[in-house]
C-alpha positions as CSV (number, residue, x, y, z in Angstrom):
1,M,-71.5,102.6,-131.1
2,P,-71.3,101.2,-134.7
3,R,-70.0,103.6,-137.3
4,L,-73.3,103.8,-139.2
5,S,-75.5,104.5,-136.1
6,R,-72.8,107.0,-134.8
7,W,-73.0,108.8,-138.2
8,M,-76.8,108.9,-138.1
9,A,-76.8,110.2,-134.5
10,G,-74.2,112.8,-135.4
11,A,-76.3,113.9,-138.4
12,V,-79.4,114.3,-136.3
13,L,-77.4,116.2,-133.6
14,L,-75.9,118.4,-136.3
15,A,-79.2,119.2,-137.8
16,G,-80.6,120.1,-134.4
17,T,-77.6,122.1,-133.5
18,L,-77.8,124.4,-136.6
19,A,-81.5,124.5,-136.6
20,A,-81.5,125.7,-133.0
21,L,-79.5,128.9,-133.8
22,P,-81.6,131.9,-132.8
23,S,-81.9,134.9,-135.1
24,S,-80.3,137.0,-132.4
25,A,-77.0,135.1,-132.8
26,A,-77.0,136.2,-136.5
27,P,-74.3,133.8,-137.7
28,T,-73.2,134.4,-141.2
29,A,-73.6,131.9,-144.0
30,A,-69.9,131.3,-143.9
31,Q,-70.0,130.6,-140.1
32,L,-72.8,128.1,-140.5
33,E,-71.0,126.3,-143.3
34,R,-67.8,126.2,-141.4
35,A,-69.6,124.9,-138.3
36,R,-71.2,122.1,-140.4
37,R,-67.8,121.0,-141.8
38,L,-66.1,121.1,-138.4
39,F,-68.9,119.0,-136.8
40,L,-68.7,116.4,-139.5
41,Q,-64.9,116.3,-139.2
42,A,-65.2,115.9,-135.4
43,E,-67.5,112.9,-136.0
44,A,-64.8,111.4,-138.3
45,D,-62.2,112.0,-135.6
46,E,-64.3,110.3,-133.0
47,D,-64.7,107.3,-135.3
48,G,-61.0,107.2,-135.7
49,G,-60.3,107.5,-131.9
50,R,-58.8,111.0,-132.4
51,W,-60.6,112.4,-129.4
52,E,-58.3,115.4,-128.7
53,A,-58.7,116.5,-132.3
54,A,-62.4,116.0,-132.2
55,L,-62.7,118.0,-129.0
56,D,-60.8,120.9,-130.5
57,K,-63.1,121.1,-133.5
58,L,-66.2,120.8,-131.3
59,R,-65.1,123.8,-129.2
60,Q,-64.9,125.8,-132.4
61,V,-68.4,124.7,-133.2
62,A,-69.5,125.7,-129.7
63,D,-68.2,129.2,-130.4
64,V,-70.9,129.6,-133.0
65,K,-73.6,128.0,-130.8
66,L,-73.4,125.7,-127.8
67,T,-76.4,123.4,-128.1
68,A,-77.4,120.2,-126.3
69,G,-76.0,118.1,-129.2
70,V,-72.6,119.9,-129.1
71,R,-72.5,119.5,-125.3
72,Y,-73.1,115.8,-125.7
73,H,-70.2,115.4,-128.1
74,L,-67.9,117.5,-126.0
75,A,-68.7,115.3,-123.0
76,L,-68.1,112.1,-125.1
77,C,-64.6,113.3,-126.1
78,E,-63.8,114.3,-122.5
79,E,-64.9,110.9,-121.2
80,H,-62.6,109.1,-123.7
81,L,-59.7,111.4,-122.7
82,G,-60.1,110.5,-119.0
83,R,-61.5,113.8,-117.9
84,L,-64.4,112.1,-116.2
85,A,-65.5,114.9,-113.8
86,R,-65.8,117.5,-116.7
87,A,-67.5,114.9,-118.9
88,M,-70.1,114.4,-116.1
89,E,-70.8,118.1,-116.0
90,D,-71.2,118.4,-119.8
91,Y,-73.4,115.3,-120.0
92,R,-75.7,116.8,-117.3
93,A,-75.6,120.2,-119.0
94,A,-76.6,118.4,-122.3
95,E,-79.4,116.6,-120.5
96,R,-80.8,119.9,-119.0
97,Q,-80.6,121.7,-122.3
98,G,-82.0,118.8,-124.1
99,R,-85.1,118.9,-121.8
100,E,-85.4,122.7,-122.3
101,D,-85.1,122.4,-126.1
102,R,-87.1,119.1,-126.2
103,A,-84.2,117.5,-128.1
104,Q,-85.3,113.9,-127.7
105,D,-82.4,112.6,-129.9
106,V,-79.9,114.1,-127.3
107,L,-81.9,112.8,-124.3
108,R,-81.9,109.2,-125.7
109,L,-78.1,109.3,-126.0
110,V,-77.1,111.1,-122.9
111,G,-79.2,109.1,-120.5
112,K,-77.2,105.9,-121.1
113,Q,-73.9,107.7,-120.9
114,L,-74.7,109.3,-117.6
115,A,-75.8,106.0,-116.1
116,E,-72.5,104.3,-117.1
117,L,-70.2,107.1,-116.1
118,E,-71.7,108.1,-112.8
119,P,-70.2,105.3,-110.6
120,R,-66.8,105.6,-112.4
121,V,-66.1,109.2,-111.4
122,P,-63.7,109.5,-108.4
123,R,-64.8,111.8,-105.5
124,V,-63.0,113.6,-102.7
125,T,-64.2,115.0,-99.4
126,V,-62.2,117.8,-97.8
127,R,-62.4,118.5,-94.0
128,L,-60.5,121.3,-92.2
129,V,-59.2,120.9,-88.6
130,P,-60.1,123.2,-87.0
131,D,-63.0,124.2,-89.3
132,V,-62.5,127.9,-89.1
133,A,-64.9,130.3,-90.9
134,D,-62.3,132.5,-92.6
135,A,-60.3,129.6,-94.2
136,W,-60.0,129.3,-98.0
137,V,-59.5,126.0,-99.8
138,R,-58.1,125.2,-103.2
139,L,-58.3,122.0,-105.2
140,D,-55.7,121.7,-108.0
141,G,-55.3,125.5,-107.9
142,E,-59.0,126.3,-108.1
143,A,-60.8,127.8,-105.2
144,I,-63.7,125.9,-103.8
145,S,-66.4,127.5,-101.6
146,R,-66.4,126.8,-97.9
147,E,-69.9,125.4,-98.3
148,S,-68.5,122.7,-100.6
149,T,-66.0,121.4,-97.9
150,G,-67.5,118.2,-96.5
151,D,-69.3,117.4,-99.8
152,A,-68.1,114.7,-102.2
153,L,-66.5,116.6,-105.1
154,M,-66.0,115.0,-108.4
155,V,-62.4,114.8,-109.7
156,D,-60.6,113.2,-112.6
157,P,-58.5,110.1,-112.1
158,G,-54.9,111.0,-111.4
159,P,-52.8,113.1,-108.9
160,H,-54.4,116.0,-107.1
161,R,-53.4,118.7,-104.6
162,V,-55.5,120.2,-101.8
163,E,-54.3,123.3,-99.9
164,A,-55.9,125.6,-97.3
165,A,-55.0,128.6,-95.1
166,T,-56.4,131.6,-93.3
167,K,-55.2,135.2,-93.1
168,D,-53.3,134.3,-89.9
169,R,-52.5,130.6,-90.5
170,P,-49.8,129.3,-92.9
171,T,-50.8,127.1,-95.9
172,A,-51.3,123.4,-95.2
173,A,-51.4,121.1,-98.2
174,A,-51.9,117.4,-99.1
175,T,-51.7,115.4,-102.3
176,F,-53.5,112.3,-103.3
177,T,-54.1,110.1,-106.3
178,A,-57.6,109.3,-107.4
179,H,-58.7,106.1,-109.2
180,E,-62.0,105.3,-110.9
181,H,-64.7,104.3,-108.4
182,D,-62.6,105.8,-105.5
183,T,-64.0,107.9,-102.7
184,T,-61.2,109.8,-100.8
185,A,-61.4,111.7,-97.6
186,I,-58.8,114.4,-97.0
187,E,-58.3,116.0,-93.6
188,I,-56.3,119.3,-93.6
189,K,-54.8,120.2,-90.3
190,L,-54.3,124.0,-90.0
191,A,-51.5,125.3,-87.9
192,E,-52.0,127.6,-84.9
193,P,-52.5,131.3,-85.7
194,R,-49.4,133.4,-86.1
195,A,-48.4,135.1,-82.8
196,T,-47.4,138.4,-84.4
197,A,-48.9,140.6,-87.1
198,A,-45.6,140.8,-89.0
199,A,-46.2,137.3,-90.4
200,D,-49.3,138.8,-92.2
201,A,-46.9,139.8,-95.1
202,S,-46.6,136.1,-96.0
203,P,-47.8,135.2,-99.6
204,S,-50.2,132.7,-98.0
205,T,-52.3,135.6,-96.7
206,V,-53.2,136.7,-100.2
207,A,-56.9,136.2,-100.8
208,P,-57.7,133.3,-103.1
209,P,-59.7,133.8,-106.4
210,A,-63.5,133.7,-106.3
211,A,-64.8,130.2,-105.5
212,T,-65.7,128.0,-108.5
213,P,-66.6,124.3,-108.7
214,P,-63.4,122.2,-109.0
215,S,-63.9,121.3,-112.6
216,A,-66.1,124.1,-113.8
217,G,-65.1,126.9,-116.1
218,R,-65.2,128.1,-119.7
219,N,-66.1,125.4,-122.2
220,D,-63.0,126.1,-124.3
221,A,-60.6,125.8,-121.3
222,P,-58.8,122.5,-120.8
223,S,-60.5,120.3,-118.2
224,A,-57.3,119.2,-116.6
225,T,-56.0,121.8,-114.1
226,P,-52.4,122.3,-113.1
227,L,-51.3,120.5,-110.0
228,A,-48.9,123.1,-109.0
229,G,-49.9,126.6,-107.6
230,P,-48.4,129.4,-105.6
231,V,-48.1,128.5,-102.0
232,A,-46.4,130.0,-99.0
233,A,-45.0,126.8,-97.7
234,P,-43.7,123.5,-99.2
235,A,-46.3,120.9,-100.0
236,V,-46.6,118.3,-97.3
237,T,-47.3,114.9,-98.7
238,P,-49.0,112.7,-96.2
239,T,-46.9,109.7,-95.1
240,A,-47.7,106.6,-93.2
241,P,-46.5,106.7,-89.5
242,A,-43.9,104.1,-88.5
243,P,-45.6,101.2,-86.7
244,A,-44.9,100.6,-83.1
245,S,-43.7,97.1,-83.8
246,A,-42.8,95.1,-86.8
247,E,-45.9,93.7,-88.5
248,R,-46.1,90.3,-90.1
249,A,-47.0,90.4,-93.8
250,V,-46.7,88.3,-96.9
251,A,-43.3,88.8,-98.4
252,P,-43.6,91.2,-101.4
253,G,-42.3,90.8,-105.0
254,G,-39.7,88.1,-105.7
255,A,-39.5,87.0,-102.1
256,R,-43.2,86.0,-102.3
257,F,-42.6,83.8,-105.4
258,F,-39.5,82.3,-103.6
259,A,-41.6,81.5,-100.6
260,I,-44.2,79.8,-102.8
261,G,-41.5,77.8,-104.5
262,M,-39.9,76.6,-101.2
263,T,-43.4,75.6,-100.0
264,T,-44.0,73.6,-103.1
265,L,-40.5,72.0,-102.8
266,A,-41.1,71.0,-99.2
267,L,-44.4,69.4,-100.0
268,G,-42.8,67.5,-103.0
269,L,-39.9,66.2,-100.9
270,A,-42.3,65.1,-98.1
271,A,-44.4,63.2,-100.6
272,G,-41.3,61.7,-102.2
273,G,-40.1,60.5,-98.8
274,A,-43.4,58.9,-98.1
275,A,-43.3,57.1,-101.4
276,A,-39.8,55.9,-100.7
277,Y,-40.8,54.7,-97.3
278,V,-43.7,52.7,-98.8
279,E,-41.4,51.2,-101.4
280,A,-38.8,50.3,-98.7
281,G,-41.5,48.3,-96.9
282,A,-42.5,46.5,-100.1
283,E,-38.9,45.7,-101.0
284,H,-38.3,44.3,-97.5
285,D,-41.3,41.9,-97.9
286,R,-39.9,40.8,-101.3
287,A,-36.4,40.3,-99.8
288,V,-37.7,38.2,-96.9
289,S,-39.7,36.0,-99.4
290,A,-36.7,35.6,-101.7
291,C,-34.2,34.8,-99.0
292,A,-36.6,32.2,-97.5
293,A,-36.7,30.4,-100.9
294,L,-32.9,30.1,-101.1
295,V,-31.6,26.7,-100.4
296,S,-27.9,25.9,-99.7
297,A,-26.9,29.4,-100.8
298,P,-23.8,31.3,-99.7
299,A,-24.1,33.3,-96.4
300,D,-24.1,36.7,-98.3
301,A,-26.6,35.7,-100.9
302,C,-29.3,38.0,-99.4
303,D,-27.0,41.0,-99.0
304,V,-28.0,42.5,-102.4
305,L,-31.7,42.3,-101.4
306,K,-30.9,43.9,-98.0
307,N,-29.0,46.7,-99.7
308,R,-32.0,47.5,-101.8
309,V,-34.2,47.9,-98.7
310,R,-31.5,50.1,-97.1
311,A,-31.3,52.3,-100.2
312,W,-35.1,52.9,-100.1
313,D,-34.8,53.7,-96.4
314,F,-32.0,56.2,-96.9
315,A,-34.0,57.8,-99.8
316,A,-37.0,58.2,-97.5
317,A,-34.9,59.7,-94.7
318,G,-33.1,62.0,-97.0
319,S,-36.3,63.3,-98.6
320,W,-37.8,64.0,-95.2
321,I,-34.7,65.8,-94.0
322,A,-34.7,68.0,-97.1
323,A,-38.4,68.6,-96.8
324,T,-37.9,69.7,-93.2
325,A,-35.2,72.2,-94.3
326,A,-37.3,73.5,-97.2
327,A,-40.3,73.9,-94.9
328,A,-38.2,75.9,-92.4
329,V,-37.0,78.3,-95.1
330,S,-40.6,78.6,-96.4
331,I,-42.0,79.4,-93.0
332,A,-39.3,82.0,-92.4
333,L,-40.1,83.7,-95.8
334,W,-43.8,83.7,-95.2
335,V,-43.6,85.3,-91.7
336,K,-40.6,87.5,-92.3
337,P,-41.3,91.1,-91.0
338,T,-41.6,93.6,-93.9
339,A,-41.7,97.3,-94.2
340,R,-45.1,97.3,-95.7
341,T,-48.2,95.2,-95.0
342,A,-50.9,94.1,-97.3
343,P,-53.6,96.8,-97.4
344,A,-56.9,96.3,-95.8
345,A,-59.6,95.3,-98.2
346,G,-61.4,98.3,-99.7
347,A,-59.6,101.2,-97.9
348,S,-56.2,102.7,-97.1
349,L,-55.1,105.5,-94.7
350,W,-52.4,108.1,-95.0
351,V,-51.4,110.4,-92.1
352,G,-49.0,113.4,-92.3
353,P,-48.0,116.4,-90.3
354,A,-50.6,118.6,-91.9
355,A,-53.1,116.2,-93.5
356,A,-54.7,112.7,-93.3
357,A,-56.5,110.9,-96.1
358,I,-58.6,107.8,-96.4
359,A,-59.2,106.2,-99.8
360,G,-61.1,103.1,-100.7
361,R,-63.2,101.4,-103.4
362,F,-66.9,101.0,-102.8
């Protein structure tokens, strides 16, 4: 938003923030003054694009009082830092609190942000095979409830890791990369139960932490969660299976440009040959007319004219031969078998020993 309107909105939110402080919180005059200064400094950081610095100051303001206005600005910073899932949660929290506090200034701002951000947030659906009741699931190291498996969970753009296990099954894991607007389906295939009780000493049998939403947590905690976590078995990254037969695909990278160049060359040579052939016909007609007009001329007087016709004929033939060769090279490049094929529009599939995933843009 323009700098002036942003400043006015920030001033209104700041006034509402500090006015909403209940007497039970009993902030000191020094705390109130510091909160005012930090909020204004955070506004200046937002105007300058210093979103991390603004977020840090707003968290300190939230320690005094977390109001709808502060939540809105926290979400705004998180959105600009690419933490879209956390931003959605804070925008929604700001909207709920704004309704409770009747903070119309916050509601006017947050409604537009929610409408624009909602379709951008990537989502992932996790499914266990088999879907056993005692399994635990972690997304980026945070436990998610069994009731949440099968639901579309919001995640930030970037790499993520999903892992699952039971008390008698080893950990199975999969990684994927989320992009804005993506919906990804992850299938975790659990191994067969261990045959002996001795394997129960494996680290994978340790009970996971209490289930929490993937991006929920304290307001002052970083929204990005570590990708790595303690596991009992190496991570299994889903890989695409080898195709039964070589698939035909457009040549990638530089080979593609070379194929385009050879196709263009073949077309140009063919056109040049056609032009030379037409010119040879015209030269032949001119030579016939010129020779017929010669009277008492030497026997080889028309040889020069004949040579011109032959030259055009040779040029046409040479162009067509070269065009044929270029076309053959071009066709070979276009239909050459490659290790990868062009992805299907809108979706892609990964399959691995312990997991399978489908991602697409909708």
